[in-house]
C-alpha positions in Angstrom: 11.8 13.9 -17.7 10.9 11.5 -14.9 10.0 8.0 -16.0 7.1 6.3 -14.2 6.5 2.5 -14.1 3.4 1.0 -12.6 2.6 -2.5 -11.3 -1.0 -3.5 -10.8 -1.6 -6.9 -9.1 -5.2 -8.2 -9.6 -7.3 -11.0 -8.5 -10.9 -11.4 -9.7 -11.3 -7.7 -10.7 -13.4 -8.1 -13.9 -15.8 -5.5 -12.7 -13.2 -2.8 -12.1 -10.0 -3.6 -14.0 -10.7 -2.0 -17.3 -12.1 1.2 -15.7 -9.1 1.5 -13.5 -6.5 1.0 -16.3 -8.5 3.4 -18.6 -8.1 6.1 -15.9 -4.3 5.6 -16.1 -4.3 5.6 -19.9 -6.0 9.1 -20.0 -3.5 10.8 -17.6 -2.1 14.2 -18.5 1.4 12.9 -17.7 2.1 9.5 -19.4 3.6 6.6 -17.6 6.4 4.6 -19.2 5.4 1.0 -18.5 2.5 -0.9 -16.9 2.7 -4.5 -15.7 -0.5 -6.2 -14.9 0.0 -9.2 -12.6 -2.8 -11.8 -12.5 -2.7 -13.5 -9.1 -4.8 -16.6 -10.0 -8.1 -15.0 -11.1 -11.0 -17.3 -11.8 -13.2 -14.7 -13.6 -12.6 -12.7 -16.8 -9.9 -10.5 -15.3 -7.0 -12.1 -17.1 -8.8 -12.0 -20.5 -9.5 -8.3 -19.9 -5.9 -7.6 -19.1 -4.6 -9.5 -22.2 -7.0 -7.4 -24.4 -5.6 -4.2 -22.9 -2.1 -5.4 -23.5 -2.9 -6.2 -27.2 -4.1 -2.6 -27.7 -1.1 -0.9 -25.9 2.5 -2.1 -26.4 3.6 -0.6 -23.0 1.2 -2.8 -21.1 2.5 -6.3 -20.2 0.6 -9.1 -18.5 2.2 -11.8 -16.4 0.9 -14.4 -13.9 2.1 -14.8 -10.3 3.4 -18.0 -8.8 0.6 -19.8 -7.0 2.3 -20.0 -3.7 0.4 -21.4 -0.7 0.1 -18.0 0.9 -2.7 -17.5 3.4 -1.5 -14.6 5.6 -3.0 -11.2 4.5 -0.4 -8.9 3.1 2.0 -11.5 1.8 0.1 -12.5 -1.3 -0.1 -9.0 -2.9 3.6 -8.4 -2.2 4.6 -11.6 -3.9 2.5 -10.6 -6.9 4.1 -7.2 -6.9 7.6 -8.8 -6.8 6.7 -10.8 -9.9 5.7 -7.7 -11.7 8.8 -5.8 -10.6 11.0 -8.6 -11.9 9.2 -8.3 -15.3 9.9 -4.6 -15.7 11.8 -4.0 -19.0 12.3 -0.2 -19.0 14.3 2.2 -16.8 12.2 4.0 -14.2 12.5 6.8 -11.7 9.3 6.3 -9.8 7.7 2.9 -9.2 4.0 2.7 -8.4 2.1 -0.2 -6.8 -1.6 0.5 -7.6 -4.7 -1.7 -6.9 -7.0 -2.7 -9.8 -10.1 -1.1 -8.3 -9.0 2.5 -8.3 -10.2 5.3 -10.6 -7.6 8.1 -10.8 -8.3 11.7 -11.6 -6.7 12.6 -14.9 -3.9 14.8 -13.3 -2.8 12.3 -10.7 0.5 11.3 -12.3 1.2 14.9 -13.3 0.9 16.1 -9.8 2.8 13.1 -8.5 5.7 13.8 -10.9 5.8 17.5 -9.9 6.0 16.5 -6.2 9.0 14.2 -6.8 10.7 16.7 -9.2 10.4 19.6 -6.6 11.5 17.6 -3.6 14.8 15.7 -3.8 14.1 14.0 -0.4 10.6 12.8 -1.3 10.5 9.0 -1.0 6.9 8.1 -1.1 3.7 9.7 -2.4 0.0 9.1 -2.7 -3.4 10.9 -2.9 -6.4 10.1 -0.7 -8.9 7.3 -1.1 -12.6 8.0 -1.4 -15.6 5.6 -1.3 -19.1 6.1 -2.5 -21.9 6.5 0.1 -25.4 7.3 -1.1 -24.1 8.7 -4.3 -21.4 10.9 -2.6 -17.7 10.2 -2.7 -16.3 10.6 0.8 -12.9 10.0 2.4 -12.3 6.5 3.7 -12.3 6.3 7.5 -8.6 5.4 7.6 -5.7 7.7 8.3 -5.4 10.5 5.8 -1.8 11.0 6.8 -0.7 7.6 5.7 0.5 6.7 2.2 -2.1 4.0 1.5 -1.4 0.6 0.1 -3.7 0.8 -3.0 -1.9 3.9 -4.3 1.8 3.7 -3.3 4.5 5.4 -5.3 8.2 5.3 -4.5 11.3 7.1 -5.8 14.0 4.8 -7.0 16.4 5.8 -4.3 13.8 5.3 -1.5 12.7 1.9 -2.9 16.3 0.7 -3.0 17.1 2.1 0.4 14.3 0.3 2.2 15.0 -2.9 0.4 11.7 -3.1 -1.5 8.5 -4.4 0.1 8.3 -7.0 2.8 5.9 -10.0 2.3 4.1 -9.6 5.6 0.9 -8.1 7.0 1.8 -4.5 7.8 4.1 -4.1 4.7 2.3 -0.9 3.8 3.1 0.6 7.2 6.6 -0.7 7.5 7.7 0.7 4.2 6.7 4.2 5.2 8.3 4.0 8.6 11.5 2.7 7.0 11.5 5.5 4.5 11.3 8.0 7.3 14.1 6.2 9.2 16.3 6.4 6.1 15.8 10.2 5.9 13.2 10.4 3.2 10.0 12.5 3.4 6.6 11.2 2.5 3.7 13.1 1.0 -0.1 12.6 1.0 -1.6 15.1 -1.4 -5.0 15.9 0.0 -6.1 17.5 -3.3 -5.7 14.2 -5.2 -8.7 12.1 -4.4 -9.1 8.7 -6.1 -12.2 6.6 -6.2 -11.9 3.3 -4.4 -14.5 1.1 -6.1 -14.1 -1.8 -3.7 -13.4 -0.2 -0.3 -11.0 -1.6 2.2 -12.7 -4.3 4.2 -13.6 -3.4 7.7 -15.0 -6.7 8.9 -11.9 -8.6 9.6 -12.0 -12.3 10.6 -10.8 -13.4 14.0 -7.6 -14.8 12.5 -6.9 -11.5 10.7 -7.5 -9.5 13.9 -5.0 -11.8 15.7 -2.5 -11.4 12.9 -2.9 -7.6 13.0 -2.0 -7.7 16.7 1.2 -9.6 15.9 2.1 -6.9 13.5 2.2 -4.3 16.3 4.9 -6.5 17.8 6.9 -7.3 14.7 7.0 -3.6 13.8 8.8 -3.0 17.1 6.1 -1.0 18.9 7.0 -2.3 22.3 4.5 -3.2 25.0 2.8 0.2 25.8 2.6 1.4 22.3 1.5 -2.0 21.1 -1.4 -2.0 23.6 -2.3 1.5 22.5 -2.3 0.5 18.8 -4.4 -2.6 19.6 -7.1 -0.4 21.3 -7.1 2.1 18.5 -7.4 -0.6 15.8 -10.3 -2.3 17.6 -12.1 1.1 17.9 -11.7 1.7 14.1 -13.0 -1.8 13.3 -15.8 -1.5 15.9 -14.8 -4.8 17.5 -12.1 -7.5 17.6 -10.3 -6.1 20.6 -9.7 -9.4 22.4 -8.4 -11.1 19.2 -6.0 -8.3 18.3 -4.9 -8.1 21.9 -4.4 -11.9 21.9 -2.2 -11.6 18.8 -0.1 -8.8 20.2 0.4 -10.3 23.6 1.1 -13.7 22.2 3.8 -12.4 19.9 5.2 -10.2 22.7 5.4 -12.9 25.3 7.0 -15.3 22.8 9.3 -12.6 21.6 8.6 -13.4 18.0 11.2 -12.2 15.5 10.7 -8.6 14.4 10.7 -7.1 10.9 12.9 -4.3 12.1 16.3 -3.9 13.6 16.9 -2.5 17.1 17.7 0.9 15.7 14.7 0.9 13.4 12.5 -0.1 16.3 13.8 2.8 18.4 13.0 5.2 15.6 9.6 3.8 15.0 8.6 4.1 18.7 9.9 7.6 18.9 8.1 8.6 15.7 4.8 7.0 16.8 4.8 8.6 20.2 5.6 12.0 18.7 2.5 11.6 16.4 0.4 10.6 19.3 1.5 13.6 21.4 0.9 15.9 18.4 -2.7 14.9 18.2 -3.3 15.8 21.9 -1.1 18.9 22.0 -2.0 20.2 18.6 
C-alpha cells in the first residue's frame, strides 16, 4: 500500500484553509501524514490550522523561518522545506499542495493508482479550474504542465532531482529535471480541482523582469528565451518589455544558471520538440 504525505504551506488563507483541508480529509484513499506550514500569517489561518491538528493526530502544524525573502518562488519553497524536515512517517509519494484548493473526493485514489501502475512515473497532478460566472472553467495556463499548487512526486523522483530549488521557476525546473532523469510525468485531465484563489495574472514590473531572468537560468538559450518571453507576455496581456529586459539582462551578464550544461541541452531539445509538436500536430 502506497503511503502519501502532504505538505501545505499557507499564508493568510483563513477564508480557504479549512475548506481545502476538509476536502483532503474526505478522500476515498487516505493520506498518511499532513504538515501545515504557517509562513507568517497575520489573520486567523494559524488558529484554524491548530484547531484542525487538535482534531486529527496525523495533522501537524509548524511555522516557517521568517527569512527576508522577496523574490517570488523562493518563499513557498523555503516553507515547503520546513514542512519536509518535520515529516515523521515514511512516505512513497510527497505532495506539495496549496491551501486554496478543493480536491474531488477521488483525487488521492486516482493519483495512487497512477503511481502504482507506472514504475517510471515521477510527477503527477490534476487540472486547476477557476470560477467564472458560476461555472468552473480551466485556468488559462498550460494543461500539460504539472502545476505548482497540486504537485506530487514519487520518492525516487524527488530524491533524483534533489528536491525543490528555492527560485522563481522551481515548478517548471522540477518537471524538466524529472524528464531529464528519465521519469515520466502525468496530468490527469479527468481530475479537476477548484482553485479558490486563482493564480495572479497581473504581475508587477519587478516580477515580469524576474520571470525573464528565469528563461535564462533554466538554460533556454537566446532564441528559445526570446520565444518564451513573447509567449509569456501574450498570456499576461502585457509586460513584454520588462520580461525581455529581464531575459536579455541575465543573458548578457551570463548570470549563473540553475542547470548543468547537459541539463540545459536536454531542456532546449525538449522545449523545441514541444513547440514543433504544436505546429506539426
